[in-house]
C-alpha atoms as an extended CHARMM CRD file, in Angstrom:
* protein
*
       298  EXT
         1         1  MET       CA             -0.0350000000       -0.1400000000        0.1360000000  PROA      1               0.0000000000
         2         2  THR       CA              1.1370000000        3.6320000000       -0.4930000000  PROA      2               0.0000000000
         3         3  GLU       CA              0.3990000000        6.9020000000        1.0520000000  PROA      3               0.0000000000
         4         4  PHE       CA             -2.4610000000        8.8360000000       -0.4660000000  PROA      4               0.0000000000
         5         5  GLU       CA             -1.4690000000       12.2200000000       -0.6690000000  PROA      5               0.0000000000
         6         6  GLY       CA             -2.4950000000       15.7300000000       -1.9110000000  PROA      6               0.0000000000
         7         7  ASP       CA             -5.1340000000       17.7630000000       -0.7090000000  PROA      7               0.0000000000
         8         8  THR       CA             -6.8240000000       15.2660000000        1.0840000000  PROA      8               0.0000000000
         9         9  VAL       CA             -6.4950000000       13.1620000000        4.5320000000  PROA      9               0.0000000000
        10        10  ARG       CA             -3.1740000000       11.2200000000        3.8490000000  PROA      10              0.0000000000
        11        11  LEU       CA             -4.7650000000        7.8180000000        5.1380000000  PROA      11              0.0000000000
        12        12  ARG       CA             -3.1000000000        4.9520000000        3.4820000000  PROA      12              0.0000000000
        13        13  ARG       CA             -4.6610000000        4.0560000000       -0.1090000000  PROA      13              0.0000000000
        14        14  THR       CA             -6.4150000000        0.6620000000        0.1470000000  PROA      14              0.0000000000
        15        15  GLY       CA             -6.9230000000        0.2820000000       -3.5170000000  PROA      15              0.0000000000
        16        16  GLY       CA            -10.0030000000       -0.1090000000       -5.4160000000  PROA      16              0.0000000000
        17        17  SER       CA            -11.2720000000       -3.2040000000       -3.7910000000  PROA      17              0.0000000000
        18        18  ASN       CA            -11.2820000000       -3.5470000000        0.1220000000  PROA      18              0.0000000000
        19        19  ALA       CA            -11.8520000000       -6.6660000000        2.0760000000  PROA      19              0.0000000000
        20        20  ASP       CA            -13.3370000000       -4.3640000000        4.8370000000  PROA      20              0.0000000000
        21        21  ILE       CA            -16.2300000000       -3.0670000000        2.5740000000  PROA      21              0.0000000000
        22        22  GLN       CA            -19.3800000000       -4.9510000000        1.6190000000  PROA      22              0.0000000000
        23        23  ASP       CA            -20.9060000000       -3.3700000000       -1.7000000000  PROA      23              0.0000000000
        24        24  ARG       CA            -24.4930000000       -3.6170000000       -1.9710000000  PROA      24              0.0000000000
        25        25  ARG       CA            -25.0310000000       -0.6420000000       -4.5620000000  PROA      25              0.0000000000
        26        26  GLY       CA            -27.2530000000       -1.6600000000       -7.4280000000  PROA      26              0.0000000000
        27        27  ALA       CA            -28.3810000000       -4.9410000000       -5.3530000000  PROA      27              0.0000000000
        28        28  GLY       CA            -31.5690000000       -3.3140000000       -5.0530000000  PROA      28              0.0000000000
        29        29  GLY       CA            -33.5380000000       -0.5500000000       -3.2430000000  PROA      29              0.0000000000
        30        30  ILE       CA            -36.7320000000        1.7360000000       -3.5250000000  PROA      30              0.0000000000
        31        31  PRO       CA            -37.8160000000        1.5630000000       -7.2560000000  PROA      31              0.0000000000
        32        32  GLY       CA            -36.7560000000        4.4970000000       -9.1240000000  PROA      32              0.0000000000
        33        33  GLY       CA            -34.0670000000        5.5110000000       -6.3530000000  PROA      33              0.0000000000
        34        34  LEU       CA            -34.8480000000        7.5060000000       -3.3150000000  PROA      34              0.0000000000
        35        35  ALA       CA            -34.8040000000       11.2160000000       -4.2420000000  PROA      35              0.0000000000
        36        36  ILE       CA            -31.9630000000       12.7580000000       -1.8990000000  PROA      36              0.0000000000
        37        37  GLY       CA            -32.3430000000       16.0780000000       -3.4750000000  PROA      37              0.0000000000
        38        38  GLY       CA            -35.6690000000       17.2420000000       -3.0650000000  PROA      38              0.0000000000
        39        39  GLY       CA            -35.0600000000       20.6880000000       -1.7640000000  PROA      39              0.0000000000
        40        40  ALA       CA            -33.7300000000       21.8810000000        1.8450000000  PROA      40              0.0000000000
        41        41  GLY       CA            -36.7640000000       20.4260000000        3.2870000000  PROA      41              0.0000000000
        42        42  GLY       CA            -36.1100000000       17.0770000000        1.9650000000  PROA      42              0.0000000000
        43        43  LEU       CA            -32.7890000000       17.2580000000        3.1230000000  PROA      43              0.0000000000
        44        44  LEU       CA            -33.6750000000       18.6270000000        6.5420000000  PROA      44              0.0000000000
        45        45  THR       CA            -36.1860000000       15.3900000000        6.9810000000  PROA      45              0.0000000000
        46        46  LEU       CA            -32.7760000000       13.1290000000        6.1880000000  PROA      46              0.0000000000
        47        47  ILE       CA            -30.7510000000       15.0210000000        8.6000000000  PROA      47              0.0000000000
        48        48  ILE       CA            -33.2440000000       14.7480000000       11.3810000000  PROA      48              0.0000000000
        49        49  GLY       CA            -33.2690000000       10.9630000000       10.4740000000  PROA      49              0.0000000000
        50        50  LEU       CA            -29.2830000000       10.8990000000       10.7690000000  PROA      50              0.0000000000
        51        51  LEU       CA            -28.6480000000       12.7620000000       13.8190000000  PROA      51              0.0000000000
        52        52  LEU       CA            -31.7160000000       12.4840000000       15.8940000000  PROA      52              0.0000000000
        53        53  GLY       CA            -32.5840000000        8.5200000000       15.1210000000  PROA      53              0.0000000000
        54        54  THR       CA            -29.6090000000        6.8710000000       14.8100000000  PROA      54              0.0000000000
        55        55  GLY       CA            -29.3900000000        6.2300000000       18.5670000000  PROA      55              0.0000000000
        56        56  GLN       CA            -31.7930000000        3.6090000000       17.9130000000  PROA      56              0.0000000000
        57        57  CYS       CA            -29.8140000000        1.6060000000       15.7670000000  PROA      57              0.0000000000
        58        58  SER       CA            -26.4330000000        2.4790000000       17.5490000000  PROA      58              0.0000000000
        59        59  SER       CA            -27.3480000000        1.2100000000       20.8800000000  PROA      59              0.0000000000
        60        60  GLY       CA            -29.2340000000       -1.7740000000       19.8220000000  PROA      60              0.0000000000
        61        61  GLY       CA            -32.8410000000       -1.2840000000       19.0610000000  PROA      61              0.0000000000
        62        62  GLY       CA            -34.5030000000       -2.1330000000       15.7290000000  PROA      62              0.0000000000
        63        63  LEU       CA            -34.8160000000        0.1020000000       12.8950000000  PROA      63              0.0000000000
        64        64  GLY       CA            -38.1800000000       -1.0530000000       11.6880000000  PROA      64              0.0000000000
        65        65  GLY       CA            -39.9110000000        0.7660000000        8.9250000000  PROA      65              0.0000000000
        66        66  ALA       CA            -38.8630000000        4.3060000000        9.8360000000  PROA      66              0.0000000000
        67        67  GLY       CA            -37.8050000000        6.5710000000        7.1080000000  PROA      67              0.0000000000
        68        68  PHE       CA            -39.4480000000        4.9670000000        4.2770000000  PROA      68              0.0000000000
        69        69  PRO       CA            -41.9680000000        6.4300000000        1.7230000000  PROA      69              0.0000000000
        70        70  SER       CA            -45.5540000000        5.5070000000        2.2360000000  PROA      70              0.0000000000
        71        71  GLY       CA            -46.3420000000        2.5830000000        0.1070000000  PROA      71              0.0000000000
        72        72  PHE       CA            -43.0020000000        1.4020000000       -0.2700000000  PROA      72              0.0000000000
        73        73  ASP       CA            -42.5690000000       -2.5270000000        0.0460000000  PROA      73              0.0000000000
        74        74  GLN       CA            -39.6070000000       -3.3510000000        2.1890000000  PROA      74              0.0000000000
        75        75  GLY       CA            -39.5250000000       -6.3150000000        0.2340000000  PROA      75              0.0000000000
        76        76  ASP       CA            -37.4820000000       -4.2880000000       -2.3370000000  PROA      76              0.0000000000
        77        77  VAL       CA            -34.5960000000       -3.4830000000       -0.5210000000  PROA      77              0.0000000000
        78        78  GLY       CA            -31.1440000000       -4.8160000000       -1.2660000000  PROA      78              0.0000000000
        79        79  GLN       CA            -29.6400000000       -7.7370000000        0.6130000000  PROA      79              0.0000000000
        80        80  GLY       CA            -26.6590000000       -9.1230000000       -1.3730000000  PROA      80              0.0000000000
        81        81  THR       CA            -23.5580000000       -7.8180000000       -2.2790000000  PROA      81              0.0000000000
        82        82  SER       CA            -21.9840000000       -7.0250000000       -5.5140000000  PROA      82              0.0000000000
        83        83  THR       CA            -18.2860000000       -7.7200000000       -6.5600000000  PROA      83              0.0000000000
        84        84  GLY       CA            -15.8560000000       -5.7070000000       -8.5640000000  PROA      84              0.0000000000
        85        85  ILE       CA            -14.3430000000       -2.1870000000       -7.5960000000  PROA      85              0.0000000000
        86        86  THR       CA            -16.1710000000       -0.9730000000       -4.5200000000  PROA      86              0.0000000000
        87        87  CYS       CA            -13.6110000000        2.1220000000       -3.5830000000  PROA      87              0.0000000000
        88        88  ASP       CA            -14.6600000000        3.5870000000       -6.9520000000  PROA      88              0.0000000000
        89        89  THR       CA            -15.5040000000        7.3690000000       -6.1790000000  PROA      89              0.0000000000
        90        90  GLU       CA            -13.5560000000        9.8580000000       -3.9460000000  PROA      90              0.0000000000
        91        91  THR       CA            -16.0710000000        9.6010000000       -1.2270000000  PROA      91              0.0000000000
        92        92  ALA       CA            -15.9870000000        5.8530000000       -1.7290000000  PROA      92              0.0000000000
        93        93  GLN       CA            -12.1760000000        5.9070000000       -1.0500000000  PROA      93              0.0000000000
        94        94  LEU       CA            -12.1540000000        8.1340000000        1.8180000000  PROA      94              0.0000000000
        95        95  VAL       CA            -14.6650000000        5.7040000000        3.6720000000  PROA      95              0.0000000000
        96        96  CYS       CA            -12.6140000000        2.7410000000        2.5880000000  PROA      96              0.0000000000
        97        97  ASP       CA             -9.3960000000        4.1200000000        3.6620000000  PROA      97              0.0000000000
        98        98  ALA       CA            -11.0220000000        5.4380000000        6.8110000000  PROA      98              0.0000000000
        99        99  THR       CA            -12.5260000000        2.0980000000        7.4550000000  PROA      99              0.0000000000
       100       100  THR       CA             -9.4400000000        0.3680000000        7.3650000000  PROA      100             0.0000000000
       101       101  SER       CA             -7.4030000000        2.7440000000        9.2960000000  PROA      101             0.0000000000
       102       102  VAL       CA             -9.8340000000        2.5170000000       12.1560000000  PROA      102             0.0000000000
       103       103  GLN       CA             -9.9500000000       -0.9810000000       12.0190000000  PROA      103             0.0000000000
       104       104  ASP       CA             -6.1850000000       -1.6300000000       12.0770000000  PROA      104             0.0000000000
       105       105  TYR       CA             -6.0240000000        0.7940000000       15.2180000000  PROA      105             0.0000000000
       106       106  TRP       CA             -8.5000000000       -0.7300000000       17.1020000000  PROA      106             0.0000000000
       107       107  THR       CA             -6.7530000000       -4.3030000000       16.1640000000  PROA      107             0.0000000000
       108       108  ASP       CA             -3.5700000000       -3.1610000000       17.6350000000  PROA      108             0.0000000000
       109       109  THR       CA             -5.1790000000       -1.2690000000       20.5060000000  PROA      109             0.0000000000
       110       110  MET       CA             -8.3130000000       -3.6900000000       21.8510000000  PROA      110             0.0000000000
       111       111  GLN       CA             -7.5620000000       -7.0590000000       22.9390000000  PROA      111             0.0000000000
       112       112  ASP       CA            -10.1880000000       -9.2710000000       21.0100000000  PROA      112             0.0000000000
       113       113  TYR       CA            -11.2610000000       -6.8360000000       18.5440000000  PROA      113             0.0000000000
       114       114  ARG       CA            -13.4660000000       -8.2550000000       15.9400000000  PROA      114             0.0000000000
       115       115  ARG       CA            -12.9110000000       -6.6110000000       12.2110000000  PROA      115             0.0000000000
       116       116  THR       CA            -16.3120000000       -6.2220000000       10.7190000000  PROA      116             0.0000000000
       117       117  GLN       CA            -17.3480000000       -4.5190000000        7.6250000000  PROA      117             0.0000000000
       118       118  THR       CA            -18.8650000000       -1.0950000000        6.2160000000  PROA      118             0.0000000000
       119       119  VAL       CA            -21.5050000000       -1.9650000000        3.8480000000  PROA      119             0.0000000000
       120       120  PHE       CA            -22.1720000000        0.5480000000        0.7270000000  PROA      120             0.0000000000
       121       121  TYR       CA            -25.7880000000        0.6830000000       -0.1290000000  PROA      121             0.0000000000
       122       122  ASN       CA            -28.2040000000        2.9250000000       -2.5650000000  PROA      122             0.0000000000
       123       123  GLY       CA            -31.5900000000        4.0120000000       -1.2780000000  PROA      123             0.0000000000
       124       124  ALA       CA            -32.2850000000        1.0770000000        1.0910000000  PROA      124             0.0000000000
       125       125  THR       CA            -31.0410000000       -2.1520000000        2.2970000000  PROA      125             0.0000000000
       126       126  GLN       CA            -31.6970000000       -4.8830000000        4.7970000000  PROA      126             0.0000000000
       127       127  THR       CA            -29.7940000000       -4.9040000000        8.2140000000  PROA      127             0.0000000000
       128       128  GLY       CA            -29.7860000000       -6.9840000000       11.2650000000  PROA      128             0.0000000000
       129       129  CYS       CA            -31.5410000000       -4.2800000000       13.0110000000  PROA      129             0.0000000000
       130       130  GLY       CA            -34.3060000000       -4.2730000000       10.2110000000  PROA      130             0.0000000000
       131       131  ALA       CA            -34.7240000000       -2.2560000000        6.5620000000  PROA      131             0.0000000000
       132       132  ALA       CA            -32.9930000000        0.6620000000        6.5470000000  PROA      132             0.0000000000
       133       133  SER       CA            -33.0560000000        3.7300000000        4.0760000000  PROA      133             0.0000000000
       134       134  ALA       CA            -30.8530000000        6.6090000000        3.1380000000  PROA      134             0.0000000000
       135       135  GLN       CA            -32.9890000000        8.6590000000        5.7430000000  PROA      135             0.0000000000
       136       136  THR       CA            -31.3450000000        6.5890000000        8.3310000000  PROA      136             0.0000000000
       137       137  GLY       CA            -28.0970000000        8.2510000000        7.6330000000  PROA      137             0.0000000000
       138       138  PRO       CA            -24.6650000000        6.3410000000        8.4160000000  PROA      138             0.0000000000
       139       139  PHE       CA            -25.2960000000        3.9670000000       11.0370000000  PROA      139             0.0000000000
       140       140  TYR       CA            -23.9790000000        0.9110000000       13.0120000000  PROA      140             0.0000000000
       141       141  CYS       CA            -26.2420000000       -2.0940000000       13.5360000000  PROA      141             0.0000000000
       142       142  PRO       CA            -25.3370000000       -4.0660000000       16.5850000000  PROA      142             0.0000000000
       143       143  ASN       CA            -27.0320000000       -7.2030000000       15.7510000000  PROA      143             0.0000000000
       144       144  ASP       CA            -25.0930000000       -7.8210000000       12.6820000000  PROA      144             0.0000000000
       145       145  GLU       CA            -21.9130000000       -5.7580000000       13.6150000000  PROA      145             0.0000000000
       146       146  LEU       CA            -22.0150000000       -3.4950000000       10.4570000000  PROA      146             0.0000000000
       147       147  VAL       CA            -21.5890000000       -0.0810000000        9.4830000000  PROA      147             0.0000000000
       148       148  TYR       CA            -24.0490000000        1.2230000000        6.9120000000  PROA      148             0.0000000000
       149       149  PHE       CA            -23.2070000000        4.2000000000        4.6370000000  PROA      149             0.0000000000
       150       150  ASP       CA            -25.4340000000        5.4780000000        1.6410000000  PROA      150             0.0000000000
       151       151  LEU       CA            -22.5790000000        7.4710000000        0.1390000000  PROA      151             0.0000000000
       152       152  ASP       CA            -24.9340000000        9.9060000000       -1.7610000000  PROA      152             0.0000000000
       153       153  PHE       CA            -26.3980000000       10.9830000000        1.2340000000  PROA      153             0.0000000000
       154       154  LEU       CA            -22.5610000000       11.4620000000        2.5800000000  PROA      154             0.0000000000
       155       155  ASP       CA            -22.1540000000       13.7950000000       -0.5270000000  PROA      155             0.0000000000
       156       156  GLN       CA            -25.2280000000       15.7270000000        0.3370000000  PROA      156             0.0000000000
       157       157  LEU       CA            -24.5560000000       16.0160000000        4.0150000000  PROA      157             0.0000000000
       158       158  GLN       CA            -21.2220000000       17.4340000000        3.4280000000  PROA      158             0.0000000000
       159       159  SER       CA            -22.1150000000       19.9870000000        0.6490000000  PROA      159             0.0000000000
       160       160  ARG       CA            -25.1410000000       21.0590000000        2.0670000000  PROA      160             0.0000000000
       161       161  PHE       CA            -25.0190000000       21.2570000000        5.7150000000  PROA      161             0.0000000000
       162       162  GLY       CA            -21.3150000000       21.7490000000        6.6970000000  PROA      162             0.0000000000
       163       163  ALA       CA            -19.9040000000       18.6010000000        7.6650000000  PROA      163             0.0000000000
       164       164  GLN       CA            -17.3840000000       19.2380000000        4.9890000000  PROA      164             0.0000000000
       165       165  GLY       CA            -13.8630000000       18.1080000000        4.3960000000  PROA      165             0.0000000000
       166       166  ASP       CA            -12.1970000000       14.6740000000        4.0450000000  PROA      166             0.0000000000
       167       167  PHE       CA            -11.3690000000       14.1720000000        7.8610000000  PROA      167             0.0000000000
       168       168  ALA       CA            -15.0540000000       15.1920000000        8.5060000000  PROA      168             0.0000000000
       169       169  THR       CA            -15.8560000000       11.9060000000        6.6950000000  PROA      169             0.0000000000
       170       170  ALA       CA            -13.1170000000       10.0480000000        8.3320000000  PROA      170             0.0000000000
       171       171  TYR       CA            -14.7760000000       11.1630000000       11.7120000000  PROA      171             0.0000000000
       172       172  ILE       CA            -18.0210000000       10.0090000000       10.9040000000  PROA      172             0.0000000000
       173       173  THR       CA            -16.6290000000        6.3460000000        9.9610000000  PROA      173             0.0000000000
       174       174  ALA       CA            -14.7100000000        6.5490000000       13.0080000000  PROA      174             0.0000000000
       175       175  HSD       CA            -17.5880000000        7.4700000000       15.3200000000  PROA      175             0.0000000000
       176       176  GLU       CA            -19.7520000000        4.5210000000       14.0210000000  PROA      176             0.0000000000
       177       177  TYR       CA            -16.6350000000        2.1320000000       14.4900000000  PROA      177             0.0000000000
       178       178  GLY       CA            -16.8000000000        3.2920000000       17.9350000000  PROA      178             0.0000000000
       179       179  HSD       CA            -20.0380000000        2.0810000000       18.4940000000  PROA      179             0.0000000000
       180       180  HSD       CA            -18.8010000000       -1.3020000000       17.2300000000  PROA      180             0.0000000000
       181       181  VAL       CA            -16.3090000000       -1.2470000000       20.1260000000  PROA      181             0.0000000000
       182       182  GLN       CA            -19.0210000000       -0.5880000000       22.4640000000  PROA      182             0.0000000000
       183       183  ASN       CA            -20.8370000000       -3.4600000000       21.1740000000  PROA      183             0.0000000000
       184       184  LEU       CA            -17.9930000000       -5.6990000000       21.5320000000  PROA      184             0.0000000000
       185       185  MET       CA            -17.3150000000       -4.6960000000       25.2700000000  PROA      185             0.0000000000
       186       186  GLY       CA            -21.1170000000       -5.0840000000       26.0520000000  PROA      186             0.0000000000
       187       187  LEU       CA            -21.6260000000       -1.8100000000       26.7480000000  PROA      187             0.0000000000
       188       188  SER       CA            -24.3440000000       -1.0660000000       23.9170000000  PROA      188             0.0000000000
       189       189  ARG       CA            -26.5730000000       -4.0440000000       25.3440000000  PROA      189             0.0000000000
       190       190  GLN       CA            -26.3480000000       -2.4070000000       29.0220000000  PROA      190             0.0000000000
       191       191  VAL       CA            -27.1580000000        0.6510000000       27.5920000000  PROA      191             0.0000000000
       192       192  THR       CA            -30.5020000000       -0.7790000000       25.7730000000  PROA      192             0.0000000000
       193       193  GLU       CA            -31.4650000000       -2.6880000000       29.1200000000  PROA      193             0.0000000000
       194       194  LEU       CA            -31.0690000000        0.0010000000       31.2530000000  PROA      194             0.0000000000
       195       195  SER       CA            -33.2450000000        2.1620000000       28.9380000000  PROA      195             0.0000000000
       196       196  GLN       CA            -36.0120000000       -0.1440000000       28.9010000000  PROA      196             0.0000000000
       197       197  GLN       CA            -35.7490000000       -0.5760000000       32.8350000000  PROA      197             0.0000000000
       198       198  GLN       CA            -35.8450000000        3.2150000000       33.3690000000  PROA      198             0.0000000000
       199       199  PRO       CA            -37.3820000000        4.9800000000       30.1190000000  PROA      199             0.0000000000
       200       200  SER       CA            -36.8570000000        8.4860000000       31.7280000000  PROA      200             0.0000000000
       201       201  GLN       CA            -33.0050000000        7.9010000000       31.5410000000  PROA      201             0.0000000000
       202       202  ALA       CA            -33.0190000000        6.6200000000       28.1680000000  PROA      202             0.0000000000
       203       203  ASN       CA            -31.8490000000       10.1220000000       26.2900000000  PROA      203             0.0000000000
       204       204  GLU       CA            -29.2660000000       10.6930000000       28.9420000000  PROA      204             0.0000000000
       205       205  LEU       CA            -27.9700000000        7.1520000000       28.5490000000  PROA      205             0.0000000000
       206       206  SER       CA            -27.8280000000        7.8580000000       24.6400000000  PROA      206             0.0000000000
       207       207  ILE       CA            -25.9800000000       10.9630000000       24.9910000000  PROA      207             0.0000000000
       208       208  ARG       CA            -23.3420000000        9.3860000000       27.2650000000  PROA      208             0.0000000000
       209       209  LEU       CA            -23.0170000000        6.4930000000       24.6520000000  PROA      209             0.0000000000
       210       210  GLU       CA            -22.7450000000        8.8490000000       21.3730000000  PROA      210             0.0000000000
       211       211  LEU       CA            -20.2590000000       10.9780000000       23.0920000000  PROA      211             0.0000000000
       212       212  GLN       CA            -18.1920000000        8.0930000000       24.0950000000  PROA      212             0.0000000000
       213       213  ALA       CA            -17.9710000000        7.3230000000       20.3920000000  PROA      213             0.0000000000
       214       214  ASP       CA            -17.0340000000       10.7540000000       19.4500000000  PROA      214             0.0000000000
       215       215  CYS       CA            -13.9860000000       10.3320000000       22.1190000000  PROA      215             0.0000000000
       216       216  LEU       CA            -13.0510000000        6.8470000000       20.6130000000  PROA      216             0.0000000000
       217       217  ALA       CA            -13.1850000000        8.5140000000       17.1760000000  PROA      217             0.0000000000
       218       218  GLY       CA            -11.1490000000       11.1920000000       18.7440000000  PROA      218             0.0000000000
       219       219  ALA       CA             -8.5800000000        8.5120000000       19.8320000000  PROA      219             0.0000000000
       220       220  TRP       CA             -8.1690000000        7.0920000000       16.5380000000  PROA      220             0.0000000000
       221       221  GLY       CA             -7.6750000000       10.3870000000       15.1150000000  PROA      221             0.0000000000
       222       222  ALA       CA             -4.7640000000       10.9500000000       17.2930000000  PROA      222             0.0000000000
       223       223  SER       CA             -3.1170000000        7.8080000000       15.8280000000  PROA      223             0.0000000000
       224       224  VAL       CA             -2.8140000000        9.4470000000       12.2670000000  PROA      224             0.0000000000
       225       225  GLN       CA             -1.9280000000       12.6290000000       13.5470000000  PROA      225             0.0000000000
       226       226  SER       CA              0.9400000000       12.3560000000       11.7850000000  PROA      226             0.0000000000
       227       227  GLN       CA             -0.6800000000       11.9610000000        8.4200000000  PROA      227             0.0000000000
       228       228  LEU       CA             -2.8700000000       15.0600000000        8.6840000000  PROA      228             0.0000000000
       229       229  GLU       CA             -2.4970000000       18.4080000000        6.8420000000  PROA      229             0.0000000000
       230       230  ARG       CA             -3.3660000000       21.8780000000        8.0570000000  PROA      230             0.0000000000
       231       231  GLY       CA             -6.9120000000       22.0060000000        8.5920000000  PROA      231             0.0000000000
       232       232  ASP       CA             -7.8160000000       18.4860000000        8.7150000000  PROA      232             0.0000000000
       233       233  LEU       CA             -8.3790000000       18.6200000000       12.6910000000  PROA      233             0.0000000000
       234       234  GLU       CA            -10.5950000000       21.5800000000       12.1190000000  PROA      234             0.0000000000
       235       235  GLU       CA            -12.6250000000       19.7430000000        9.4920000000  PROA      235             0.0000000000
       236       236  GLY       CA            -13.2830000000       16.9180000000       12.2980000000  PROA      236             0.0000000000
       237       237  LEU       CA            -14.1940000000       19.6630000000       14.9220000000  PROA      237             0.0000000000
       238       238  ASN       CA            -16.5180000000       21.4520000000       12.6490000000  PROA      238             0.0000000000
       239       239  ALA       CA            -18.2660000000       18.0120000000       11.4920000000  PROA      239             0.0000000000
       240       240  ALA       CA            -18.5880000000       17.2980000000       15.3330000000  PROA      240             0.0000000000
       241       241  ALA       CA            -20.4680000000       20.4980000000       16.1480000000  PROA      241             0.0000000000
       242       242  ALA       CA            -22.5040000000       20.0470000000       13.1760000000  PROA      242             0.0000000000
       243       243  VAL       CA            -23.9820000000       16.9110000000       14.5430000000  PROA      243             0.0000000000
       244       244  GLY       CA            -24.7040000000       18.5810000000       17.9170000000  PROA      244             0.0000000000
       245       245  ASP       CA            -28.6360000000       18.0970000000       19.0180000000  PROA      245             0.0000000000
       246       246  ASP       CA            -28.9300000000       21.8290000000       19.3520000000  PROA      246             0.0000000000
       247       247  ARG       CA            -27.1720000000       22.8510000000       15.9990000000  PROA      247             0.0000000000
       248       248  ILE       CA            -29.7410000000       20.2960000000       14.1530000000  PROA      248             0.0000000000
       249       249  GLN       CA            -32.7560000000       21.5420000000       16.0410000000  PROA      249             0.0000000000
       250       250  MET       CA            -32.2820000000       25.1920000000       15.3550000000  PROA      250             0.0000000000
       251       251  ALA       CA            -31.6360000000       24.4050000000       11.8010000000  PROA      251             0.0000000000
       252       252  THR       CA            -34.7520000000       22.4070000000       11.7010000000  PROA      252             0.0000000000
       253       253  GLN       CA            -37.2170000000       23.9420000000       14.2870000000  PROA      253             0.0000000000
       254       254  GLY       CA            -35.8210000000       27.4050000000       14.8230000000  PROA      254             0.0000000000
       255       255  ARG       CA            -35.5070000000       26.6460000000       18.2880000000  PROA      255             0.0000000000
       256       256  THR       CA            -33.8470000000       23.9420000000       20.8380000000  PROA      256             0.0000000000
       257       257  ASP       CA            -35.2790000000       21.3660000000       23.1330000000  PROA      257             0.0000000000
       258       258  PRO       CA            -32.9810000000       19.7220000000       25.6550000000  PROA      258             0.0000000000
       259       259  GLU       CA            -35.3060000000       17.2300000000       27.1030000000  PROA      259             0.0000000000
       260       260  THR       CA            -35.3220000000       15.6330000000       23.6730000000  PROA      260             0.0000000000
       261       261  TRP       CA            -31.6140000000       15.6330000000       22.9720000000  PROA      261             0.0000000000
       262       262  ASN       CA            -30.0000000000       12.0260000000       22.4160000000  PROA      262             0.0000000000
       263       263  HSD       CA            -26.6980000000       12.9270000000       21.0670000000  PROA      263             0.0000000000
       264       264  GLY       CA            -25.5440000000       15.7270000000       22.7400000000  PROA      264             0.0000000000
       265       265  SER       CA            -24.9310000000       19.4790000000       21.9730000000  PROA      265             0.0000000000
       266       266  SER       CA            -22.3540000000       20.4180000000       19.4220000000  PROA      266             0.0000000000
       267       267  GLU       CA            -20.2170000000       21.8850000000       22.7530000000  PROA      267             0.0000000000
       268       268  ASP       CA            -20.4330000000       18.3990000000       23.9830000000  PROA      268             0.0000000000
       269       269  ARG       CA            -19.5760000000       16.5900000000       20.6570000000  PROA      269             0.0000000000
       270       270  VAL       CA            -16.5420000000       18.6490000000       20.3330000000  PROA      270             0.0000000000
       271       271  ARG       CA            -15.4430000000       18.5330000000       23.5430000000  PROA      271             0.0000000000
       272       272  TRP       CA            -15.2680000000       14.7580000000       24.1140000000  PROA      272             0.0000000000
       273       273  PHE       CA            -14.0430000000       14.3620000000       20.2740000000  PROA      273             0.0000000000
       274       274  ARG       CA            -11.1300000000       16.8300000000       21.2340000000  PROA      274             0.0000000000
       275       275  ARG       CA            -10.4780000000       14.5780000000       24.3000000000  PROA      275             0.0000000000
       276       276  GLY       CA             -9.9010000000       11.7840000000       22.6280000000  PROA      276             0.0000000000
       277       277  PHE       CA             -7.8410000000       13.0430000000       20.1230000000  PROA      277             0.0000000000
       278       278  ASP       CA             -5.6610000000       15.2290000000       22.6350000000  PROA      278             0.0000000000
       279       279  SER       CA             -5.2260000000       12.0110000000       24.7980000000  PROA      279             0.0000000000
       280       280  GLY       CA             -4.8790000000        9.4760000000       22.3800000000  PROA      280             0.0000000000
       281       281  ASP       CA             -5.9780000000        6.9730000000       25.1540000000  PROA      281             0.0000000000
       282       282  PRO       CA             -9.5000000000        5.4030000000       24.8200000000  PROA      282             0.0000000000
       283       283  GLU       CA             -9.2090000000        5.1660000000       28.4480000000  PROA      283             0.0000000000
       284       284  SER       CA             -9.8400000000        8.7320000000       28.6080000000  PROA      284             0.0000000000
       285       285  CYS       CA            -13.3670000000        8.3460000000       27.2360000000  PROA      285             0.0000000000
       286       286  ASP       CA            -15.4260000000        7.3850000000       30.3030000000  PROA      286             0.0000000000
       287       287  THR       CA            -18.7070000000        9.4380000000       29.6220000000  PROA      287             0.0000000000
       288       288  PHE       CA            -20.4340000000        7.0390000000       32.1660000000  PROA      288             0.0000000000
       289       289  GLY       CA            -18.0220000000        7.9020000000       35.0700000000  PROA      289             0.0000000000
       290       290  GLU       CA            -19.3510000000        9.8890000000       37.7950000000  PROA      290             0.0000000000
       291       291  GLY       CA            -18.2560000000       13.9600000000       37.2040000000  PROA      291             0.0000000000
       292       292  ALA       CA            -18.0430000000       13.2710000000       33.4920000000  PROA      292             0.0000000000
       293       293  ALA       CA            -18.0590000000       16.8330000000       31.7650000000  PROA      293             0.0000000000
       294       294  ILE       CA            -21.5830000000       16.7160000000       29.8070000000  PROA      294             0.0000000000
       295       295  SER       CA            -23.1760000000       19.9690000000       29.8380000000  PROA      295             0.0000000000
       296       296  SER       CA            -26.0600000000       18.2890000000       27.8200000000  PROA      296             0.0000000000
       297       297  ILE       CA            -27.5080000000       16.4590000000       30.9280000000  PROA      297             0.0000000000
       298       298  GLY       CA            -29.1220000000       18.4620000000       33.3070000000  PROA      298             0.0000000000
């Protein structure tokens, strides 16, 4: 493998095909394709699904049929894999490279880490957590231990909602793999069980889980610090801020409602990503400990 240099993050290029990637694009989906553009209103709906709804998938809940157009037959979604070149676009290559880099890091860092795959899909696909559409956004399913990306939606997220730059894509990838680490540790299951037992605490537990995944993403980021160029860290920090519950609610509702937050504020997401990055130590990512600095929790 060679260094991938230039105006993008210099992660090691993994080539056109990658064993860490499962490609389902073209294997099925919503007939005619799911309209990703559709004006700002349609995109805001997608962003709500991405940023306010992924806690259900990430922490162990099923996806159900949320996010599909009315009348859509879930039996039409793709389930298989396609062969050939998987890392065939700039965005795909970035996710491919980030996936392998993150998994190499956790293989070296975590005892008994189990490698998994990132799934590329178009429009809709079947997962171990139920059927998913692009409205679900990038997410991790603990039931099948796979990370899912609709790359067209990721392009829209970068171009229209401020999570711009190559390291922003890498941050999103590393965050989802943070959920894989939490799942392997048994933490996701514990959070799901506690949320079911104490529904009033579900949002707080989700926030702690999400912020820990941000911190774990930061710890990985520290491991590739020597490969970053000027401005790359800022791209990651900007992406973390862009996906704060308060930022999204202001953009979609014109107001914030902290009682409904389940991912954390922009301030908290930046703080915990930065904590992981500055320390380079996953042990610093204890968001469940007494005294953890989380302003999103009253």
